[in-house]
N, C-alpha and C positions, 0 to 999 in steps of 0.2 A: 503494499500500499504506500509506503514511504517513497519508493521508486516512482510510482505513478504520479504522486503529488509533485515530485521534483521535475519529472518530464513534462507535466502540464504547466508548471511554473516556467520552465525554459521555453516551451513553445509559445505561451502567451507573451513572454518577454520579447522574444524575436519578433513575434507578429506585431506587437505594439510599436516596435521601432523600425519596422521595414515596410517596403512596398511589396505587395503581393498580387500576382496576376493568375487568374484562371485562364487555361488555354484550350483551344479546340482546333484541331488540324482540319482545315477546310479541304485541302488537296486529297488527303486519304479518305475523307468522308465521300468524295465523289466515286470511289471505288468500293464503297460500303465497308470500309475498314476503319472503325472508330479509333481515334488517338486523342486522348485528353491529358492534361497535365496541370501542374501548378509550379510557379516559380517565385521565389522570394529572395530578397536582398540579404546578404550575409557579410557585406563589406563595402568599402567605398566604391569599388569597381567590380565586385564579385557578386554573383547570384547562385542560388542552388535551385536546380530544376529537377523535377521528377515527372515522368509521364508513363502511361500505360497505353498499349496498342493491342488490338485484337482483331483477327480475321476468323470468321465463322463459315467460310465457303466450304461446303461439302464437296463441290466439284467446280474447279476453275476453268478447265479447258475441255470439259465433257467427261472426264474420267479421273482426273488427279485431284486429291484434296488440297486446299490451301488454308489450313487452320493453324493459327499461332497466337501466342500471348506473349508480350514482352513488357519488361519493367525496365525503365532507363533513368537512374538517378545521375545527375551530371552537375559539376561545378563549372561555372562559366566566368570568363574574364572579358569585361567590356572595355574596348580601347578608349572610347571617348568618354561616355558616362553610361551608367546603368540604363538599360532599356532604351538606348538611343545609339544607332549606328552599329559598326561591326563588333563581333565577339568571336571567341574561340572557347570551346568547352571540352572537358575530358570526362569520359563516362565508363562504367562497367555495370553490366546488368544481366539478369537470367532471362531465359525464354524456354518455352515449351512449344512444340510444333508437330504437325502432321502435314508434311508438304513434300512435293516433288523437287528434289535439288535441281539446279540449273543444268548440270551435266547429264541428267536423266529425262529432259523434256521430251525427247522422241522415243521414250521407252514406256513400259508397262510397270514401272517401279516407283515407289515413294517411300519416305522415311518418317518414322514415328519416334520422337525423342525429346531431349532437352539439351540446353547448352548455356553457354554465357558468351557475351560480347563485350569487347573493350576497344575503345577507339576515341575519336575525335569529332566534333561538330564544328562547323563554321556557319556563322549566320549574320543576319543584318536585321535590326529592329527599326521599324518606321512608326513613329508616333502619328496616330490619326487625330486624336484629341487628347484631353486630360484622363480619360477613362479607357480608351482603346488604343491598341497597337498591333501591328503586324510583325510576326517573327518569321522571316524567310530563312530556311536553313537546309543543310545537307550534312550527312555524316556517314561514317563507315569505320571499319577497323577489322580486327581479328575476331572470327567466330570459332569457337570450339564446340562441336556437337558430339553427343552420345546418343546413338539411335539403333533401332532395329529396322531393317529394310524389308518391305513387304511388296507383293504384286498387287496391282490394283485392277486386275482383270478376273479376279476370282480364283486364281491359282493359289492352292493352300500353302502355308509355310512361308519362310523368309527366304529371300534371294541371296542373303549374305549369311555366313556361317560363323560369325564371331561368337565365342563362348558366352560372353556377358554382353557387352555393348560394343558395337562398331563405333569407331571414332573418326571424326573428320574435322580438320582445321583448315580454315581458308580466310584470306582477305576478301572483304566484301563491302560494297555500299549497301547500307541496310536501313537508313533513316533519311527523312527529308520531308519537306512540305511547307505549307504556309499556315502557321498558327495565328488565329484570331484570338487576341489576349484582351481580357477584361480586368481592370484594376479594381481590387477589392477594397483597399484603403489608401 
């Protein structure tokens, strides 16, 4: 109970001294992939952002699933001032997926697993007015996945024979869009 009280006090203290924005990615919404987040000030030119993104597509190209859930906490450094102009951010976050990897797009195989991503984001904030801003961003980095590979044509069993989890690590672009951001305080 003591830890909860301390955590609440800390969160309320940060909230009372900072600017906080709720964010919604308009670009991914066009693909029916919701991406929402929150960003708050943690220093003179730094902010902390966290967002979640999810895809619920049972079939993307007629036979392959494209379901995933990501959580991306990120620390951002703003070159000019917070929430105005260019910034760069560093992040690390988990994901869960049931998706066909890019190198299997012309096959009957897909992967079901989990992983983590760590990388960088570059972006630009445009103030619309006192309450709204646009956050235009792109990012990517290293993804390390742990998965089981299956056939998506009804063939039973796994196509790969790894004893526990098959592993795959690769450099990828995996985030981007246009966040419409609303200032809470």
